[in-house]
N, CA, C, O and the ligand as a Tripos MOL2 file, in Angstrom:
@<TRIPOS>MOLECULE
protein
  317   315    80     0     0
PROTEIN
NO_CHARGES

@<TRIPOS>ATOM
      1 N         217.7940  187.6880   91.5330 N.3       1 MET1
      2 CA        217.8590  188.0240   92.9680 C.3       1 MET1
      3 C         218.1760  186.7420   93.7570 C.2       1 MET1
      4 O         217.3330  185.8580   93.9050 O.2       1 MET1
      5 N         219.3740  186.6760   94.2400 N.am      2 ARG2
      6 CA        219.8240  185.4700   94.9130 C.3       2 ARG2
      7 C         219.8490  185.6880   96.4270 C.2       2 ARG2
      8 O         220.2530  186.7430   96.9180 O.2       2 ARG2
      9 N         219.4180  184.6930   97.1250 N.am      3 GLY3
     10 CA        219.5040  184.7360   98.5840 C.3       3 GLY3
     11 C         218.6230  185.7870   99.2250 C.2       3 GLY3
     12 O         218.9230  186.2800  100.3120 O.2       3 GLY3
     13 N         217.5280  186.1330   98.5490 N.am      4 LYS4
     14 CA        216.6480  187.1240   99.1680 C.3       4 LYS4
     15 C         215.6640  186.4080  100.0910 C.2       4 LYS4
     16 O         214.5440  186.0700   99.7090 O.2       4 LYS4
     17 N         216.1180  186.1980  101.2920 N.am      5 GLU5
     18 CA        215.2760  185.5350  102.2760 C.3       5 GLU5
     19 C         214.8170  186.5440  103.3050 C.2       5 GLU5
     20 O         215.5760  187.3900  103.7770 O.2       5 GLU5
     21 N         213.5700  186.4220  103.6250 N.am      6 ILE6
     22 CA        213.0450  187.2930  104.6710 C.3       6 ILE6
     23 C         213.3710  186.6440  106.0080 C.2       6 ILE6
     24 O         212.9550  185.5190  106.2820 O.2       6 ILE6
     25 N         214.1060  187.3530  106.8230 N.am      7 SER7
     26 CA        214.4360  186.7810  108.1160 C.3       7 SER7
     27 C         213.4990  187.3370  109.1860 C.2       7 SER7
     28 O         213.0710  188.4900  109.1390 O.2       7 SER7
     29 N         213.2080  186.4930  110.1250 N.am      8 VAL8
     30 CA        212.3280  186.8640  111.2250 C.3       8 VAL8
     31 C         213.0730  186.6290  112.5380 C.2       8 VAL8
     32 O         214.0880  185.9350  112.5760 O.2       8 VAL8
     33 N         212.5610  187.2050  113.5850 N.am      9 VAL9
     34 CA        213.1950  187.0760  114.8870 C.3       9 VAL9
     35 C         212.3100  186.2130  115.7840 C.2       9 VAL9
     36 O         211.1020  186.4240  115.8830 O.2       9 VAL9
     37 N         212.9370  185.2470  116.4290 N.am     10 CYS10
     38 CA        212.2010  184.3920  117.3530 C.3      10 CYS10
     39 C         211.6500  185.2380  118.4970 C.2      10 CYS10
     40 O         212.3680  186.0270  119.1120 O.2      10 CYS10
     41 N         210.3640  185.0550  118.7640 N.am     11 ASP11
     42 CA        209.7040  185.8450  119.8040 C.3      11 ASP11
     43 C         210.1890  185.4760  121.1980 C.2      11 ASP11
     44 O         210.0090  186.2370  122.1490 O.2      11 ASP11
     45 N         210.8040  184.3060  121.3140 N.am     12 SER12
     46 CA        211.2210  183.8310  122.6190 C.3      12 SER12
     47 C         212.6900  184.1040  122.9130 C.2      12 SER12
     48 O         213.0250  184.6610  123.9590 O.2      12 SER12
     49 N         213.5700  183.7120  121.9890 N.am     13 CYS13
     50 CA        214.9970  183.8420  122.2810 C.3      13 CYS13
     51 C         215.6690  184.9540  121.4780 C.2      13 CYS13
     52 O         216.8300  185.2860  121.7170 O.2      13 CYS13
     53 N         214.9330  185.5260  120.5230 N.am     14 GLY14
     54 CA        215.4920  186.6460  119.7720 C.3      14 GLY14
     55 C         216.4540  186.2540  118.6680 C.2      14 GLY14
     56 O         217.1240  187.1050  118.0830 O.2      14 GLY14
     57 N         216.5200  184.9640  118.3860 N.am     15 ARG15
     58 CA        217.4110  184.4990  117.3370 C.3      15 ARG15
     59 C         216.8320  184.8450  115.9710 C.2      15 ARG15
     60 O         215.6240  184.7650  115.7480 O.2      15 ARG15
     61 N         217.7270  185.2300  115.0640 N.am     16 LYS16
     62 CA        217.2870  185.5410  113.7050 C.3      16 LYS16
     63 C         217.3820  184.3040  112.8440 C.2      16 LYS16
     64 O         218.3480  183.5440  112.9180 O.2      16 LYS16
     65 N         216.3570  184.1130  112.0200 N.am     17 MET17
     66 CA        216.3910  182.9570  111.1270 C.3      17 MET17
     67 C         215.5330  183.2560  109.9180 C.2      17 MET17
     68 O         214.6510  184.1130  109.9760 O.2      17 MET17
     69 N         215.7890  182.5420  108.7940 N.am     18 PRO18
     70 CA        214.9230  182.7360  107.6260 C.3      18 PRO18
     71 C         213.4960  182.3200  107.9330 C.2      18 PRO18
     72 O         213.2680  181.3730  108.6860 O.2      18 PRO18
     73 N         212.5390  183.0240  107.3540 N.am     19 ARG19
     74 CA        211.1380  182.8020  107.6900 C.3      19 ARG19
     75 C         210.6710  181.3740  107.3960 C.2      19 ARG19
     76 O         209.8070  180.8350  108.0870 O.2      19 ARG19
     77 N         211.2660  180.7660  106.3450 N.am     20 ASN20
     78 CA        210.8150  179.4010  106.0230 C.3      20 ASN20
     79 C         211.2960  178.3730  107.0370 C.2      20 ASN20
     80 O         210.8480  177.2260  107.0210 O.2      20 ASN20
     81 N         212.2060  178.7800  107.9190 N.am     21 LYS21
     82 CA        212.6460  177.8550  108.9640 C.3      21 LYS21
     83 C         211.9910  178.1650  110.3000 C.2      21 LYS21
     84 O         212.1460  177.4240  111.2700 O.2      21 LYS21
     85 N         211.2700  179.2530  110.3330 N.am     22 ALA22
     86 CA        210.6190  179.6430  111.5720 C.3      22 ALA22
     87 C         209.2350  179.0130  111.6770 C.2      22 ALA22
     88 O         208.6470  178.6130  110.6720 O.2      22 ALA22
     89 N         208.7300  178.9310  112.8780 N.am     23 VAL23
     90 CA        207.3940  178.4040  113.1170 C.3      23 VAL23
     91 C         206.4810  179.5850  113.4340 C.2      23 VAL23
     92 O         206.6530  180.2740  114.4400 O.2      23 VAL23
     93 N         205.5120  179.8010  112.5570 N.am     24 ALA24
     94 CA        204.5900  180.9090  112.7570 C.3      24 ALA24
     95 C         203.4840  180.4800  113.7100 C.2      24 ALA24
     96 O         202.9580  179.3710  113.6190 O.2      24 ALA24
     97 N         203.1480  181.3700  114.6120 N.am     25 TYR25
     98 CA        202.0930  181.0660  115.5710 C.3      25 TYR25
     99 C         201.2790  182.3190  115.8080 C.2      25 TYR25
    100 O         201.8320  183.4050  115.9840 O.2      25 TYR25
    101 N         199.9590  182.1670  115.8140 N.am     26 GLU26
    102 CA        199.1010  183.3250  116.0530 C.3      26 GLU26
    103 C         198.7430  183.3880  117.5250 C.2      26 GLU26
    104 O         198.0390  182.5350  118.0660 O.2      26 GLU26
    105 N         199.2490  184.4160  118.1360 N.am     27 LYS27
    106 CA        199.0660  184.5950  119.5610 C.3      27 LYS27
    107 C         197.9130  185.5590  119.7700 C.2      27 LYS27
    108 O         197.8570  186.6180  119.1450 O.2      27 LYS27
    109 N         197.0090  185.1970  120.6370 N.am     28 GLY28
    110 CA        195.8740  186.0630  120.9070 C.3      28 GLY28
    111 C         196.2540  187.1510  121.8940 C.2      28 GLY28
    112 O         196.7860  186.8710  122.9680 O.2      28 GLY28
    113 N         195.9810  188.3820  121.5290 N.am     29 VAL29
    114 CA        196.2710  189.5020  122.4190 C.3      29 VAL29
    115 C         194.9850  190.2750  122.6390 C.2      29 VAL29
    116 O         194.3190  190.6700  121.6820 O.2      29 VAL29
    117 N         194.6350  190.4920  123.8950 N.am     30 SER30
    118 CA        193.4050  191.2370  124.1620 C.3      30 SER30
    119 C         193.7330  192.6500  124.6070 C.2      30 SER30
    120 O         194.6990  192.8980  125.3280 O.2      30 SER30
    121 N         192.9080  193.5480  124.1600 N.am     31 PHE31
    122 CA        193.1060  194.9500  124.4900 C.3      31 PHE31
    123 C         191.8820  195.4850  125.2080 C.2      31 PHE31
    124 O         190.7760  194.9670  125.0490 O.2      31 PHE31
    125 N         192.0840  196.4960  125.9770 N.am     32 SER32
    126 CA        190.9650  197.1840  126.5950 C.3      32 SER32
    127 C         191.1790  198.6740  126.3880 C.2      32 SER32
    128 O         192.3100  199.1590  126.3900 O.2      32 SER32
    129 N         190.0800  199.3930  126.2090 N.am     33 THR33
    130 CA        190.1980  200.8350  126.0080 C.3      33 THR33
    131 C         190.3920  201.5700  127.3260 C.2      33 THR33
    132 O         190.7430  202.7490  127.3490 O.2      33 THR33
    133 N         190.1570  200.8520  128.4290 N.am     34 GLU34
    134 CA        190.3340  201.4050  129.7750 C.3      34 GLU34
    135 C         189.4450  202.6020  130.0580 C.2      34 GLU34
    136 O         189.8130  203.4900  130.8260 O.2      34 GLU34
    137 N         188.2790  202.6250  129.4380 N.am     35 LEU35
    138 CA        187.3620  203.7300  129.6810 C.3      35 LEU35
    139 C         186.5070  203.4780  130.9230 C.2      35 LEU35
    140 O         185.9570  204.4160  131.5000 O.2      35 LEU35
    141 N         186.3960  202.2260  131.3280 N.am     36 HIS36
    142 CA        185.6390  201.8270  132.5070 C.3      36 HIS36
    143 C         184.1900  202.3120  132.4900 C.2      36 HIS36
    144 O         183.6490  202.7210  133.5170 O.2      36 HIS36
    145 N         183.5860  202.2630  131.3410 N.am     37 ASN37
    146 CA        182.1500  202.5380  131.2530 C.3      37 ASN37
    147 C         181.5490  201.6460  130.1740 C.2      37 ASN37
    148 O         182.1860  200.7030  129.7050 O.2      37 ASN37
    149 N         180.3130  201.9590  129.7880 N.am     38 ALA38
    150 CA        179.6150  201.1080  128.8170 C.3      38 ALA38
    151 C         180.3360  201.0780  127.4710 C.2      38 ALA38
    152 O         180.1720  200.1510  126.6770 O.2      38 ALA38
    153 N         181.1160  202.0880  127.2440 N.am     39 ASN39
    154 CA        181.8250  202.1380  125.9690 C.3      39 ASN39
    155 C         183.1800  201.4330  126.0100 C.2      39 ASN39
    156 O         183.9340  201.4250  125.0380 O.2      39 ASN39
    157 N         183.4530  200.8550  127.1520 N.am     40 ASP40
    158 CA        184.7040  200.1240  127.2820 C.3      40 ASP40
    159 C         184.6980  198.9280  126.3260 C.2      40 ASP40
    160 O         184.0510  197.9110  126.5720 O.2      40 ASP40
    161 N         185.4030  199.0800  125.2880 N.am     41 VAL41
    162 CA        185.4070  198.0400  124.2570 C.3      41 VAL41
    163 C         186.6560  197.1790  124.4300 C.2      41 VAL41
    164 O         187.7950  197.6350  124.3370 O.2      41 VAL41
    165 N         186.3720  195.9400  124.6800 N.am     42 ARG42
    166 CA        187.4770  194.9980  124.7310 C.3      42 ARG42
    167 C         187.5330  194.2730  123.3960 C.2      42 ARG42
    168 O         186.5180  193.7860  122.8980 O.2      42 ARG42
    169 N         188.6590  194.2120  122.8560 N.am     43 PHE43
    170 CA        188.7460  193.4640  121.6080 C.3      43 PHE43
    171 C         189.9560  192.5500  121.6190 C.2      43 PHE43
    172 O         190.8910  192.6970  122.4060 O.2      43 PHE43
    173 N         189.8890  191.6380  120.7390 N.am     44 PHE44
    174 CA        190.8370  190.5500  120.7080 C.3      44 PHE44
    175 C         191.5360  190.5490  119.3550 C.2      44 PHE44
    176 O         190.8900  190.5060  118.3090 O.2      44 PHE44
    177 N         192.8160  190.5960  119.3890 N.am     45 GLU45
    178 CA        193.5500  190.6330  118.1340 C.3      45 GLU45
    179 C         194.5250  189.4780  118.0870 C.2      45 GLU45
    180 O         195.0940  189.0680  119.0990 O.2      45 GLU45
    181 N         194.6980  188.9720  116.8970 N.am     46 LYS46
    182 CA        195.6640  187.8940  116.7420 C.3      46 LYS46
    183 C         196.9610  188.4650  116.1920 C.2      46 LYS46
    184 O         197.0090  189.0610  115.1160 O.2      46 LYS46
    185 N         197.9920  188.2590  116.9670 N.am     47 LYS47
    186 CA        199.2940  188.7680  116.5680 C.3      47 LYS47
    187 C         200.1320  187.5890  116.0840 C.2      47 LYS47
    188 O         200.2490  186.5680  116.7620 O.2      47 LYS47
    189 N         200.6960  187.7490  114.9290 N.am     48 LYS48
    190 CA        201.5000  186.6580  114.3860 C.3      48 LYS48
    191 C         202.9350  186.7840  114.8790 C.2      48 LYS48
    192 O         203.6020  187.7990  114.6750 O.2      48 LYS48
    193 N         203.3740  185.7430  115.5180 N.am     49 VAL49
    194 CA        204.7450  185.7290  116.0140 C.3      49 VAL49
    195 C         205.4770  184.5260  115.4230 C.2      49 VAL49
    196 O         204.8600  183.5820  114.9300 O.2      49 VAL49
    197 N         206.7790  184.5820  115.4840 N.am     50 TYR50
    198 CA        207.5840  183.4870  114.9650 C.3      50 TYR50
    199 C         208.4710  182.9310  116.0700 C.2      50 TYR50
    200 O         208.9670  183.6590  116.9300 O.2      50 TYR50
    201 N         208.6520  181.6250  116.0180 N.am     51 TYR51
    202 CA        209.5490  180.9730  116.9590 C.3      51 TYR51
    203 C         210.5360  180.1300  116.1670 C.2      51 TYR51
    204 O         210.2090  179.6120  115.0990 O.2      51 TYR51
    205 N         211.7310  180.0000  116.6910 N.am     52 CYS52
    206 CA        212.6610  179.0520  116.1000 C.3      52 CYS52
    207 C         212.1850  177.6500  116.4980 C.2      52 CYS52
    208 O         211.3620  177.5010  117.4010 O.2      52 CYS52
    209 N         212.7010  176.6410  115.8250 N.am     53 VAL53
    210 CA        212.1780  175.2850  116.0360 C.3      53 VAL53
    211 C         212.3490  174.8320  117.4830 C.2      53 VAL53
    212 O         211.4480  174.2180  118.0530 O.2      53 VAL53
    213 N         213.5040  175.1330  118.0780 N.am     54 SER54
    214 CA        213.7330  174.6750  119.4520 C.3      54 SER54
    215 C         212.7910  175.3580  120.4400 C.2      54 SER54
    216 O         212.3120  174.7180  121.3760 O.2      54 SER54
    217 N         212.5210  176.6530  120.2440 N.am     55 CYS55
    218 CA        211.5820  177.3520  121.1300 C.3      55 CYS55
    219 C         210.1620  176.8580  120.8970 C.2      55 CYS55
    220 O         209.3760  176.7380  121.8370 O.2      55 CYS55
    221 N         209.8350  176.5710  119.6310 N.am     56 ALA56
    222 CA        208.5000  176.0680  119.3070 C.3      56 ALA56
    223 C         208.2580  174.7350  120.0080 C.2      56 ALA56
    224 O         207.1690  174.4770  120.5210 O.2      56 ALA56
    225 N         209.2770  173.9040  120.0210 N.am     57 LYS57
    226 CA        209.1710  172.6110  120.7040 C.3      57 LYS57
    227 C         209.0130  172.8310  122.2010 C.2      57 LYS57
    228 O         208.1560  172.2330  122.8510 O.2      57 LYS57
    229 N         209.8540  173.6970  122.7230 N.am     58 HIS58
    230 CA        209.8510  173.9750  124.1510 C.3      58 HIS58
    231 C         208.5040  174.5370  124.6110 C.2      58 HIS58
    232 O         208.0290  174.2190  125.7010 O.2      58 HIS58
    233 N         207.9010  175.3690  123.7730 N.am     59 ARG59
    234 CA        206.6260  176.0010  124.1380 C.3      59 ARG59
    235 C         205.4120  175.2020  123.6590 C.2      59 ARG59
    236 O         204.2790  175.6730  123.7530 O.2      59 ARG59
    237 N         205.6490  174.0230  123.1580 N.am     60 HIS60
    238 CA        204.5750  173.1370  122.6820 C.3      60 HIS60
    239 C         203.7150  173.8080  121.6160 C.2      60 HIS60
    240 O         202.4960  173.6410  121.5850 O.2      60 HIS60
    241 N         204.3640  174.5610  120.7550 N.am     61 ILE61
    242 CA        203.6360  175.2610  119.7030 C.3      61 ILE61
    243 C         203.0160  174.2780  118.7240 C.2      61 ILE61
    244 O         201.8900  174.4690  118.2650 O.2      61 ILE61
    245 N         203.7590  173.2230  118.4070 N.am     62 PHE62
    246 CA        203.2470  172.2280  117.4570 C.3      62 PHE62
    247 C         201.9740  171.5820  118.0080 C.2      62 PHE62
    248 O         200.9970  171.3690  117.2900 O.2      62 PHE62
    249 N         202.0220  171.2800  119.2990 N.am     63 GLN63
    250 CA        200.8750  170.6730  119.9790 C.3      63 GLN63
    251 C         199.6730  171.6200  119.9620 C.2      63 GLN63
    252 O         198.5440  171.2120  119.6920 O.2      63 GLN63
    253 N         199.9450  172.8890  120.2570 N.am     64 ARG64
    254 CA        198.8720  173.8790  120.3010 C.3      64 ARG64
    255 C         198.2520  174.0790  118.9330 C.2      64 ARG64
    256 O         197.0360  174.2100  118.7960 O.2      64 ARG64
    257 N         199.1180  174.1010  117.9120 N.am     65 LYS65
    258 CA        198.6120  174.2650  116.5540 C.3      65 LYS65
    259 C         197.7210  173.0860  116.1640 C.2      65 LYS65
    260 O         196.6820  173.2620  115.5280 O.2      65 LYS65
    261 N         198.1390  171.8900  116.5530 N.am     66 ALA66
    262 CA        197.3570  170.6900  116.2480 C.3      66 ALA66
    263 C         196.0210  170.7380  116.9770 C.2      66 ALA66
    264 O         194.9830  170.3960  116.4110 O.2      66 ALA66
    265 N         196.0530  171.1640  118.2410 N.am     67 GLU67
    266 CA        194.8250  171.2610  119.0290 C.3      67 GLU67
    267 C         193.8740  172.2810  118.4310 C.2      67 GLU67
    268 O         192.6660  172.0580  118.3610 O.2      67 GLU67
    269 N         194.4380  173.4100  117.9980 N.am     68 GLU68
    270 CA        193.6400  174.4670  117.4040 C.3      68 GLU68
    271 C         192.9860  173.9860  116.1120 C.2      68 GLU68
    272 O         191.8120  174.2540  115.8570 O.2      68 GLU68
    273 N         193.7590  173.2810  115.3120 N.am     69 ALA69
    274 CA        193.2420  172.7620  114.0390 C.3      69 ALA69
    275 C         192.0980  171.7890  114.2930 C.2      69 ALA69
    276 O         191.0980  171.7780  113.5760 O.2      69 ALA69
    277 N         192.2670  170.9740  115.3300 N.am     70 GLU70
    278 CA        191.2320  170.0020  115.6810 C.3      70 GLU70
    279 C         189.9540  170.7140  116.1330 C.2      70 GLU70
    280 O         188.8450  170.3410  115.7500 O.2      70 GLU70
    281 N         190.1410  171.7510  116.9610 N.am     71 ARG71
    282 CA        189.0200  172.5250  117.4690 C.3      71 ARG71
    283 C         188.2710  173.1840  116.3130 C.2      71 ARG71
    284 O         187.0410  173.1940  116.2850 O.2      71 ARG71
    285 N         189.0250  173.7360  115.3600 N.am     72 ASN72
    286 CA        188.4130  174.4040  114.2240 C.3      72 ASN72
    287 C         187.6220  173.4340  113.3590 C.2      72 ASN72
    288 O         186.5470  173.7700  112.8620 O.2      72 ASN72
    289 N         188.1530  172.2400  113.1830 N.am     73 SER73
    290 CA        187.4500  171.2590  112.3500 C.3      73 SER73
    291 C         186.1840  170.7830  113.0450 C.2      73 SER73
    292 O         185.1860  170.4840  112.3890 O.2      73 SER73
    293 N         186.2230  170.7130  114.3700 N.am     74 ARG74
    294 CA        185.0480  170.3060  115.1400 C.3      74 ARG74
    295 C         183.9590  171.3650  115.0410 C.2      74 ARG74
    296 O         182.7750  171.0570  114.9070 O.2      74 ARG74
    297 N         184.3910  172.6260  115.1100 N.am     75 LYS75
    298 CA        183.4740  173.7430  115.0460 C.3      75 LYS75
    299 C         182.7490  173.7460  113.6960 C.2      75 LYS75
    300 O         181.5570  174.0420  113.6100 O.2      75 LYS75
    301 N         183.4950  173.4110  112.6610 N.am     76 GLY76
    302 CA        182.9390  173.4170  111.3130 C.3      76 GLY76
    303 C         181.8540  172.3870  111.1010 C.2      76 GLY76
    304 O         180.9820  172.5480  110.2470 O.2      76 GLY76
    305 N         181.9190  171.3060  111.9020 N.am     77 ARG77
    306 CA        180.9570  170.2240  111.7320 C.3      77 ARG77
    307 C         179.5660  170.6110  112.2760 C.2      77 ARG77
    308 O         178.5420  170.1130  111.8080 O.2      77 ARG77
    309 N         179.5570  171.4870  113.2490 N.am     78 GLY78
    310 CA        178.2910  171.9530  113.8150 C.3      78 GLY78
    311 C         177.7080  170.9420  114.7960 C.2      78 GLY78
    312 O         178.3470  169.9580  115.1670 O.2      78 GLY78
    313 N         176.4530  171.2270  115.2090 N.am     79 PHE79
    314 CA        175.8180  170.3420  116.1850 C.3      79 PHE79
    315 C         174.8100  169.4010  115.5330 C.2      79 PHE79
    316 O         174.1870  168.5910  116.2200 O.2      79 PHE79
    317 ZN        213.9620  180.7530  119.7890 Zn       80 ZN80
@<TRIPOS>BOND
     1     1     2 1
     2     2     3 1
     3     3     4 2
     4     3     5 am
     5     5     6 1
     6     6     7 1
     7     7     8 2
     8     7     9 am
     9     9    10 1
    10    10    11 1
    11    11    12 2
    12    11    13 am
    13    13    14 1
    14    14    15 1
    15    15    16 2
    16    15    17 am
    17    17    18 1
    18    18    19 1
    19    19    20 2
    20    19    21 am
    21    21    22 1
    22    22    23 1
    23    23    24 2
    24    23    25 am
    25    25    26 1
    26    26    27 1
    27    27    28 2
    28    27    29 am
    29    29    30 1
    30    30    31 1
    31    31    32 2
    32    31    33 am
    33    33    34 1
    34    34    35 1
    35    35    36 2
    36    35    37 am
    37    37    38 1
    38    38    39 1
    39    39    40 2
    40    39    41 am
    41    41    42 1
    42    42    43 1
    43    43    44 2
    44    43    45 am
    45    45    46 1
    46    46    47 1
    47    47    48 2
    48    47    49 am
    49    49    50 1
    50    50    51 1
    51    51    52 2
    52    51    53 am
    53    53    54 1
    54    54    55 1
    55    55    56 2
    56    55    57 am
    57    57    58 1
    58    58    59 1
    59    59    60 2
    60    59    61 am
    61    61    62 1
    62    62    63 1
    63    63    64 2
    64    63    65 am
    65    65    66 1
    66    66    67 1
    67    67    68 2
    68    67    69 am
    69    69    70 1
    70    70    71 1
    71    71    72 2
    72    71    73 am
    73    73    74 1
    74    74    75 1
    75    75    76 2
    76    75    77 am
    77    77    78 1
    78    78    79 1
    79    79    80 2
    80    79    81 am
    81    81    82 1
    82    82    83 1
    83    83    84 2
    84    83    85 am
    85    85    86 1
    86    86    87 1
    87    87    88 2
    88    87    89 am
    89    89    90 1
    90    90    91 1
    91    91    92 2
    92    91    93 am
    93    93    94 1
    94    94    95 1
    95    95    96 2
    96    95    97 am
    97    97    98 1
    98    98    99 1
    99    99   100 2
   100    99   101 am
   101   101   102 1
   102   102   103 1
   103   103   104 2
   104   103   105 am
   105   105   106 1
   106   106   107 1
   107   107   108 2
   108   107   109 am
   109   109   110 1
   110   110   111 1
   111   111   112 2
   112   111   113 am
   113   113   114 1
   114   114   115 1
   115   115   116 2
   116   115   117 am
   117   117   118 1
   118   118   119 1
   119   119   120 2
   120   119   121 am
   121   121   122 1
   122   122   123 1
   123   123   124 2
   124   123   125 am
   125   125   126 1
   126   126   127 1
   127   127   128 2
   128   127   129 am
   129   129   130 1
   130   130   131 1
   131   131   132 2
   132   131   133 am
   133   133   134 1
   134   134   135 1
   135   135   136 2
   136   135   137 am
   137   137   138 1
   138   138   139 1
   139   139   140 2
   140   139   141 am
   141   141   142 1
   142   142   143 1
   143   143   144 2
   144   143   145 am
   145   145   146 1
   146   146   147 1
   147   147   148 2
   148   147   149 am
   149   149   150 1
   150   150   151 1
   151   151   152 2
   152   151   153 am
   153   153   154 1
   154   154   155 1
   155   155   156 2
   156   155   157 am
   157   157   158 1
   158   158   159 1
   159   159   160 2
   160   159   161 am
   161   161   162 1
   162   162   163 1
   163   163   164 2
   164   163   165 am
   165   165   166 1
   166   166   167 1
   167   167   168 2
   168   167   169 am
   169   169   170 1
   170   170   171 1
   171   171   172 2
   172   171   173 am
   173   173   174 1
   174   174   175 1
   175   175   176 2
   176   175   177 am
   177   177   178 1
   178   178   179 1
   179   179   180 2
   180   179   181 am
   181   181   182 1
   182   182   183 1
   183   183   184 2
   184   183   185 am
   185   185   186 1
   186   186   187 1
   187   187   188 2
   188   187   189 am
   189   189   190 1
   190   190   191 1
   191   191   192 2
   192   191   193 am
   193   193   194 1
   194   194   195 1
   195   195   196 2
   196   195   197 am
   197   197   198 1
   198   198   199 1
   199   199   200 2
   200   199   201 am
   201   201   202 1
   202   202   203 1
   203   203   204 2
   204   203   205 am
   205   205   206 1
   206   206   207 1
   207   207   208 2
   208   207   209 am
   209   209   210 1
   210   210   211 1
   211   211   212 2
   212   211   213 am
   213   213   214 1
   214   214   215 1
   215   215   216 2
   216   215   217 am
   217   217   218 1
   218   218   219 1
   219   219   220 2
   220   219   221 am
   221   221   222 1
   222   222   223 1
   223   223   224 2
   224   223   225 am
   225   225   226 1
   226   226   227 1
   227   227   228 2
   228   227   229 am
   229   229   230 1
   230   230   231 1
   231   231   232 2
   232   231   233 am
   233   233   234 1
   234   234   235 1
   235   235   236 2
   236   235   237 am
   237   237   238 1
   238   238   239 1
   239   239   240 2
   240   239   241 am
   241   241   242 1
   242   242   243 1
   243   243   244 2
   244   243   245 am
   245   245   246 1
   246   246   247 1
   247   247   248 2
   248   247   249 am
   249   249   250 1
   250   250   251 1
   251   251   252 2
   252   251   253 am
   253   253   254 1
   254   254   255 1
   255   255   256 2
   256   255   257 am
   257   257   258 1
   258   258   259 1
   259   259   260 2
   260   259   261 am
   261   261   262 1
   262   262   263 1
   263   263   264 2
   264   263   265 am
   265   265   266 1
   266   266   267 1
   267   267   268 2
   268   267   269 am
   269   269   270 1
   270   270   271 1
   271   271   272 2
   272   271   273 am
   273   273   274 1
   274   274   275 1
   275   275   276 2
   276   275   277 am
   277   277   278 1
   278   278   279 1
   279   279   280 2
   280   279   281 am
   281   281   282 1
   282   282   283 1
   283   283   284 2
   284   283   285 am
   285   285   286 1
   286   286   287 1
   287   287   288 2
   288   287   289 am
   289   289   290 1
   290   290   291 1
   291   291   292 2
   292   291   293 am
   293   293   294 1
   294   294   295 1
   295   295   296 2
   296   295   297 am
   297   297   298 1
   298   298   299 1
   299   299   300 2
   300   299   301 am
   301   301   302 1
   302   302   303 1
   303   303   304 2
   304   303   305 am
   305   305   306 1
   306   306   307 1
   307   307   308 2
   308   307   309 am
   309   309   310 1
   310   310   311 1
   311   311   312 2
   312   311   313 am
   313   313   314 1
   314   314   315 1
   315   315   316 2
@<TRIPOS>SUBSTRUCTURE
     1 MET1         2 RESIDUE 1 A MET
     2 ARG2         6 RESIDUE 1 A ARG
     3 GLY3        10 RESIDUE 1 A GLY
     4 LYS4        14 RESIDUE 1 A LYS
     5 GLU5        18 RESIDUE 1 A GLU
     6 ILE6        22 RESIDUE 1 A ILE
     7 SER7        26 RESIDUE 1 A SER
     8 VAL8        30 RESIDUE 1 A VAL
     9 VAL9        34 RESIDUE 1 A VAL
    10 CYS10       38 RESIDUE 1 A CYS
    11 ASP11       42 RESIDUE 1 A ASP
    12 SER12       46 RESIDUE 1 A SER
    13 CYS13       50 RESIDUE 1 A CYS
    14 GLY14       54 RESIDUE 1 A GLY
    15 ARG15       58 RESIDUE 1 A ARG
    16 LYS16       62 RESIDUE 1 A LYS
    17 MET17       66 RESIDUE 1 A MET
    18 PRO18       70 RESIDUE 1 A PRO
    19 ARG19       74 RESIDUE 1 A ARG
    20 ASN20       78 RESIDUE 1 A ASN
    21 LYS21       82 RESIDUE 1 A LYS
    22 ALA22       86 RESIDUE 1 A ALA
    23 VAL23       90 RESIDUE 1 A VAL
    24 ALA24       94 RESIDUE 1 A ALA
    25 TYR25       98 RESIDUE 1 A TYR
    26 GLU26      102 RESIDUE 1 A GLU
    27 LYS27      106 RESIDUE 1 A LYS
    28 GLY28      110 RESIDUE 1 A GLY
    29 VAL29      114 RESIDUE 1 A VAL
    30 SER30      118 RESIDUE 1 A SER
    31 PHE31      122 RESIDUE 1 A PHE
    32 SER32      126 RESIDUE 1 A SER
    33 THR33      130 RESIDUE 1 A THR
    34 GLU34      134 RESIDUE 1 A GLU
    35 LEU35      138 RESIDUE 1 A LEU
    36 HIS36      142 RESIDUE 1 A HIS
    37 ASN37      146 RESIDUE 1 A ASN
    38 ALA38      150 RESIDUE 1 A ALA
    39 ASN39      154 RESIDUE 1 A ASN
    40 ASP40      158 RESIDUE 1 A ASP
    41 VAL41      162 RESIDUE 1 A VAL
    42 ARG42      166 RESIDUE 1 A ARG
    43 PHE43      170 RESIDUE 1 A PHE
    44 PHE44      174 RESIDUE 1 A PHE
    45 GLU45      178 RESIDUE 1 A GLU
    46 LYS46      182 RESIDUE 1 A LYS
    47 LYS47      186 RESIDUE 1 A LYS
    48 LYS48      190 RESIDUE 1 A LYS
    49 VAL49      194 RESIDUE 1 A VAL
    50 TYR50      198 RESIDUE 1 A TYR
    51 TYR51      202 RESIDUE 1 A TYR
    52 CYS52      206 RESIDUE 1 A CYS
    53 VAL53      210 RESIDUE 1 A VAL
    54 SER54      214 RESIDUE 1 A SER
    55 CYS55      218 RESIDUE 1 A CYS
    56 ALA56      222 RESIDUE 1 A ALA
    57 LYS57      226 RESIDUE 1 A LYS
    58 HIS58      230 RESIDUE 1 A HIS
    59 ARG59      234 RESIDUE 1 A ARG
    60 HIS60      238 RESIDUE 1 A HIS
    61 ILE61      242 RESIDUE 1 A ILE
    62 PHE62      246 RESIDUE 1 A PHE
    63 GLN63      250 RESIDUE 1 A GLN
    64 ARG64      254 RESIDUE 1 A ARG
    65 LYS65      258 RESIDUE 1 A LYS
    66 ALA66      262 RESIDUE 1 A ALA
    67 GLU67      266 RESIDUE 1 A GLU
    68 GLU68      270 RESIDUE 1 A GLU
    69 ALA69      274 RESIDUE 1 A ALA
    70 GLU70      278 RESIDUE 1 A GLU
    71 ARG71      282 RESIDUE 1 A ARG
    72 ASN72      286 RESIDUE 1 A ASN
    73 SER73      290 RESIDUE 1 A SER
    74 ARG74      294 RESIDUE 1 A ARG
    75 LYS75      298 RESIDUE 1 A LYS
    76 GLY76      302 RESIDUE 1 A GLY
    77 ARG77      306 RESIDUE 1 A ARG
    78 GLY78      310 RESIDUE 1 A GLY
    79 PHE79      314 RESIDUE 1 A PHE
    80 ZN80       317 GROUP 0 **** ****
């Protein structure tokens, strides 16, 4: 099987590119059930999106990923 690359679409500009050249980023998306009562459950889901390198740079994705990694490592250390 030659050239079987999974292509993804940039979430920002819509450009198609092979997944290994794309920058994966987990975007937090919050939902609400809109019930407006005690059962109103808000939940938070992480949606995986892909950006091409130029959009990732433009949106500071690399910076955000680094910040997130730092935050996670700090959390792991505890108080
Ligand atoms: Zn793009």
